Structures are given as C-alpha cells and as structure tokens.
N, CA, C and O of each residue as an XYZ file, in Angstrom:
344
protein
N      28.746    -12.764   -110.793
C      27.593    -13.181   -109.268
C      27.686    -14.684   -109.522
O      27.528    -15.355   -110.542
N      27.995    -14.990   -108.266
C      27.572    -16.662   -107.843
C      26.457    -16.906   -107.453
O      26.074    -16.202   -106.518
N      25.764    -17.668   -107.833
C      23.963    -18.041   -107.432
C      24.309    -18.681   -105.834
O      25.393    -19.244   -105.688
N      23.836    -18.628   -105.248
C      24.162    -18.384   -103.682
C      23.411    -20.054   -103.242
O      23.482    -20.380   -102.058
N      22.579    -21.231   -104.456
C      22.455    -22.312   -104.168
C      22.765    -23.133   -105.576
O      22.699    -22.662   -106.712
N      23.045    -24.193   -105.279
C      23.348    -25.110   -106.824
C      22.227    -25.429   -107.773
O      22.415    -25.894   -108.898
N      20.924    -25.126   -107.202
C      19.604    -25.184   -107.821
C      19.109    -24.042   -108.515
O      18.178    -24.021   -109.319
N      19.857    -23.041   -108.108
C      19.210    -21.627   -108.984
C      20.168    -21.249   -110.163
O      21.295    -20.908   -109.803
N      19.976    -21.248   -111.200
C      20.547    -20.509   -112.206
C      21.350    -19.303   -112.133
O      20.614    -18.459   -111.622
N      22.177    -18.929   -112.314
C      22.753    -17.760   -112.724
C      21.650    -16.778   -112.924
O      21.186    -16.079   -112.024
N      21.254    -16.776   -114.200
C      20.121    -15.664   -114.718
C      19.150    -15.445   -113.147
O      19.014    -14.334   -112.634
N      18.705    -16.390   -112.711
C      17.534    -16.552   -111.857
C      18.306    -15.683   -110.409
O      17.775    -14.729   -109.840
N      19.189    -16.084   -110.158
C      20.172    -15.091   -108.949
C      20.163    -13.733   -109.532
O      19.619    -12.964   -108.739
N      20.495    -13.232   -110.447
C      20.950    -12.135   -110.705
C      19.525    -11.409   -111.022
O      19.588    -10.183   -110.930
N      18.464    -11.853   -111.319
C      17.160    -11.789   -111.264
C      16.801    -11.139   -109.898
O      16.563     -9.961   -109.634
N      16.830    -12.259   -109.095
C      16.753    -12.225   -107.604
C      17.282    -11.153   -107.106
O      16.576    -10.435   -106.397
N      18.680    -10.797   -107.373
C      19.544     -9.834   -106.690
C      19.065     -8.533   -106.924
O      19.026     -7.657   -106.060
N      18.620     -8.379   -108.346
C      18.000     -6.889   -108.615
C      17.048     -6.902   -108.027
O      16.851     -5.819   -107.478
N      16.120     -7.804   -107.804
C      14.582     -7.355   -107.333
C      14.819     -6.291   -105.669
O      14.473     -5.211   -105.190
N      15.884     -7.879   -105.228
C      16.260     -7.120   -104.036
C      16.920     -5.861   -103.455
O      16.822     -5.301   -102.363
N      17.608     -5.620   -104.537
C      18.524     -4.348   -104.485
C      17.223     -2.903   -104.627
O      17.347     -1.801   -104.092
N      16.118     -3.339   -105.446
C      14.956     -2.175   -105.339
C      14.432     -2.152   -104.156
O      13.758     -1.128   -104.037
N      14.418     -3.034   -102.879
C      13.970     -2.838   -102.460
C      14.140     -1.804   -101.169
O      15.299     -1.764   -100.756
N      13.233     -0.994   -100.485
C      13.930     -0.149    -99.336
C      14.454     -0.679    -98.374
O      14.397     -1.875    -98.088
N      14.943      0.069    -97.864
C      15.888     -0.407    -96.253
C      14.874     -1.004    -95.551
O      14.987     -2.117    -95.039
N      13.666     -0.169    -95.487
C      12.173     -0.983    -94.624
C      11.362     -2.094    -95.087
O      10.344     -2.563    -94.580
N      11.938     -2.408    -96.056
C      11.198     -3.284    -96.966
C      12.009     -4.900    -96.519
O      11.415     -5.925    -96.187
N      13.451     -4.714    -96.637
C      14.428     -5.421    -96.370
C      14.359     -5.908    -94.825
O      14.434     -7.086    -94.476
N      14.216     -4.893    -94.036
C      13.917     -5.027    -92.387
C      12.759     -5.844    -92.399
O      12.810     -6.880    -91.737
N      11.982     -5.643    -92.869
C      10.341     -6.394    -92.953
C      10.678     -7.620    -93.247
O      10.244     -8.486    -92.489
N      11.519     -8.042    -94.392
C      11.812     -9.368    -94.737
C      12.253    -10.441    -94.095
O      11.946    -11.628    -94.200
N      13.223     -9.727    -93.227
C      14.163    -10.478    -92.517
C      13.346    -10.674    -91.189
O      13.471    -11.701    -90.523
N      12.600     -9.764    -90.871
C      11.586     -9.975    -89.446
C      10.560    -11.281    -90.011
O      10.454    -12.386    -89.477
N       9.763    -10.733    -91.406
C       8.915    -12.211    -91.609
C       9.740    -13.396    -91.477
O       9.243    -14.312    -90.821
N      11.045    -13.591    -92.027
C      11.838    -14.683    -91.786
C      11.984    -15.576    -90.572
O      11.962    -16.797    -90.424
N      12.177    -14.308    -89.562
C      12.760    -14.656    -88.377
C      11.324    -15.376    -87.640
O      11.319    -16.469    -87.072
N      10.099    -14.433    -87.818
C       9.112    -15.064    -87.124
C       8.742    -16.166    -87.795
O       7.990    -16.850    -87.101
N       9.028    -16.784    -89.216
C       8.748    -18.298    -89.409
C       9.407    -19.162    -89.068
O       8.989    -20.269    -88.727
N      10.620    -18.786    -89.103
C      11.447    -19.810    -88.253
C      11.453    -20.335    -87.028
O      11.939    -21.402    -86.654
N      10.627    -19.149    -86.157
C      10.413    -19.036    -84.642
C       8.996    -20.273    -84.401
O       8.859    -21.207    -83.611
N       8.077    -19.690    -85.548
C       6.954    -20.905    -85.631
C       7.141    -22.097    -85.799
O       6.550    -23.027    -85.249
N       8.117    -22.143    -86.703
C       8.648    -23.723    -87.338
C       9.172    -24.481    -85.778
O       8.708    -25.528    -85.327
N      10.205    -23.666    -85.166
C      10.742    -23.717    -83.993
C       9.883    -24.293    -82.951
O       9.844    -25.451    -82.535
N       9.088    -23.087    -82.554
C       7.845    -23.533    -81.641
C       7.015    -24.973    -81.637
O       6.605    -25.651    -80.695
N       6.934    -25.160    -83.049
C       5.873    -26.152    -83.369
C       6.531    -27.821    -82.839
O       6.034    -28.753    -82.206
N       7.720    -27.607    -83.402
C       8.856    -28.848    -82.999
C       9.238    -29.166    -81.313
O       9.436    -30.241    -80.748
N       9.249    -27.784    -80.797
C       9.157    -27.966    -79.169
C       7.768    -27.978    -78.634
O       7.800    -28.206    -77.424
N       6.580    -27.819    -79.082
C       5.596    -28.273    -78.665
C       4.738    -29.865    -79.093
O       3.755    -30.384    -78.562
N       5.457    -30.251    -80.083
C       5.558    -31.557    -80.287
C       6.627    -32.325    -79.182
O       5.948    -33.079    -78.485
N       7.660    -32.364    -78.904
C       8.196    -32.679    -78.311
C       8.712    -32.560    -76.967
O       9.600    -33.224    -76.433
N       7.867    -31.405    -76.402
C       7.988    -30.985    -74.793
C       6.598    -30.728    -74.500
O       6.371    -30.017    -73.521
N       5.586    -31.193    -75.195
C       3.711    -30.949    -74.894
C       3.419    -30.620    -73.393
O       2.321    -30.075    -73.285
N       3.899    -30.741    -72.513
C       4.146    -30.247    -70.843
C       4.708    -29.233    -70.747
O       4.502    -28.867    -69.590
N       5.409    -28.399    -71.322
C       6.431    -27.454    -70.714
C       5.149    -26.138    -70.739
O       4.146    -25.951    -71.427
N       5.782    -25.427    -69.648
C       5.052    -23.973    -69.295
C       5.541    -23.296    -70.375
O       6.519    -23.663    -71.025
N       4.578    -21.850    -70.688
C       4.685    -20.959    -71.785
C       6.352    -20.481    -71.226
O       6.887    -19.931    -72.189
N       7.295    -20.510    -70.044
C       8.047    -19.937    -70.081
C       9.244    -20.699    -70.353
O      10.279    -20.199    -70.794
N       9.000    -22.517    -69.945
C       9.836    -23.381    -70.468
C      10.132    -22.772    -72.125
O      11.024    -22.047    -72.567
N       8.997    -23.405    -72.747
C       9.042    -23.051    -73.916
C      10.067    -21.958    -74.679
O      10.896    -22.147    -75.570
N       9.618    -20.578    -73.868
C      10.338    -19.322    -74.399
C      11.926    -19.844    -74.101
O      12.873    -19.843    -74.887
N      11.894    -20.146    -73.139
C      13.661    -20.503    -72.777
C      14.222    -21.715    -73.801
O      15.312    -21.419    -74.290
N      13.727    -22.935    -74.196
C      13.817    -23.643    -75.180
C      14.046    -22.653    -76.785
O      15.080    -22.139    -77.212
N      13.309    -22.658    -77.103
C      13.174    -21.130    -78.200
C      14.723    -20.502    -77.958
O      15.657    -20.889    -78.660
N      14.897    -19.510    -76.912
C      16.109    -18.876    -76.829
C      17.236    -19.441    -77.062
O      18.226    -18.910    -77.567
N      17.065    -21.031    -76.538
C      19.008    -21.431    -76.738
C      18.601    -21.995    -77.670
O      19.517    -22.805    -77.534
N      17.921    -22.476    -78.793
C      18.139    -22.673    -79.827
C      19.027    -21.582    -80.935
O      19.910    -21.860    -81.747
N      18.382    -20.239    -80.587
C      18.892    -18.987    -81.148
C      20.217    -18.377    -80.509
O      21.084    -17.927    -81.258
N      20.348    -18.364    -79.366
C      21.418    -18.082    -79.206
C      22.755    -18.780    -78.109
O      23.696    -18.215    -77.551
N      22.411    -19.918    -78.124
C      23.524    -21.132    -77.488
C      23.263    -20.992    -75.855
O      22.685    -20.219    -75.091
N      24.080    -22.269    -75.784
C      23.978    -22.659    -74.507
C      24.918    -21.844    -73.347
O      24.625    -21.540    -72.191
N      25.669    -21.706    -73.813
C      26.895    -20.656    -72.691
C      26.013    -19.296    -72.375
O      26.039    -18.874    -71.219
N      25.388    -18.737    -73.174
C      24.153    -17.616    -73.212
C      23.074    -17.852    -71.975
O      22.872    -17.138    -70.993
N      22.644    -18.715    -72.242
C      21.537    -19.355    -71.398
C      21.888    -19.729    -70.345
O      21.220    -19.500    -69.337
N      23.142    -20.467    -70.321
C      23.640    -20.703    -68.649
C      23.802    -19.698    -67.862
O      23.585    -19.591    -66.655
N      24.304    -18.772    -68.824
C      25.226    -17.349    -68.112
C      23.595    -16.296    -67.450
O      23.447    -15.875    -66.303
N      22.951    -16.189    -68.225
C      21.873    -15.365    -68.431
C      20.522    -15.644    -67.531
O      19.842    -14.849    -66.882
N      20.358    -17.300    -67.764
C      19.004    -17.399    -67.269
C      19.362    -18.675    -66.841
O      18.496    -19.441    -67.265
N      20.380    -19.410    -66.085
C      20.631    -20.278    -65.360
C      20.129    -21.623    -66.645
O      20.654    -22.693    -66.338
N      19.793    -21.660    -67.144
C      19.180    -22.789    -67.832
C      20.380    -23.810    -68.704
O      21.125    -23.378    -69.584
N      20.358    -24.609    -68.429
C      21.507    -25.025    -69.386
C      20.885    -26.589    -70.339
O      20.741    -27.751    -69.958
N      20.638    -25.920    -71.683
C      20.093    -26.869    -72.985
C      20.442    -28.501    -72.926
O      19.784    -29.466    -73.314
N      21.790    -28.410    -72.261
C      21.993    -30.111    -72.688
C      21.361    -30.776    -71.134
O      21.367    -31.997    -70.974
N      20.993    -30.128    -70.375
C      20.250    -30.983    -69.305
C      18.724    -30.983    -69.477
O      18.010    -31.973    -69.322
N      18.207    -29.440    -69.901
C      16.851    -28.813    -70.005
C      16.281    -29.840    -70.915
O      15.251    -30.492    -70.742
N      17.308    -29.892    -72.146
C      16.733    -30.001    -73.613
C      16.634    -29.285    -74.645
O      16.995    -28.138    -74.383
N      16.301    -29.416    -75.745
C      16.381    -28.436    -76.659
C      15.299    -28.899    -77.411
O      14.949    -28.295    -78.425
C-alpha cells in the first residue's frame, strides 16, 4: 500500500486506512460532508474578502462557480465567472 502523501510514512498510512475501513458508511458520508462544509467555509471567507459588496446571491453563484466550473454556470445560471469574477 502506497502512502497518499510524501510526508506520510507507510506505517502511518496503513493505520489511517485501517481506521477508515472500520468506519460505517454513514460515518464516512458524514466525514465527506464535514470536509465539504469546511471547504465551503474557507472559500466563502475568501469570497467575502475579495467581494465585500456582493449580495448573498452573488456570493452563492461565485461559490458554485468554484465548485462546478464556468460552462455549467453559464448554461444553467447565465453567470460567466470569467466576466463576473471567481
């Protein structure tokens, strides 16, 4: 088994994988949800800093653009991140 990071020893990686495998599906789903929430929180902090005058809608659109890309945002929402900003 290969470590997923160059700064993680193979032994530490094996312990991580063993502990992860013991988790139930629900626990793993909750872990992913918490990671997604944390990523959103960090992205929103940057968006608030970079676009302090945005409305809540503009901020949501910028966040979605970061997640789903320019093409989907243009097609579904008529929002072009390359024009509006990310």
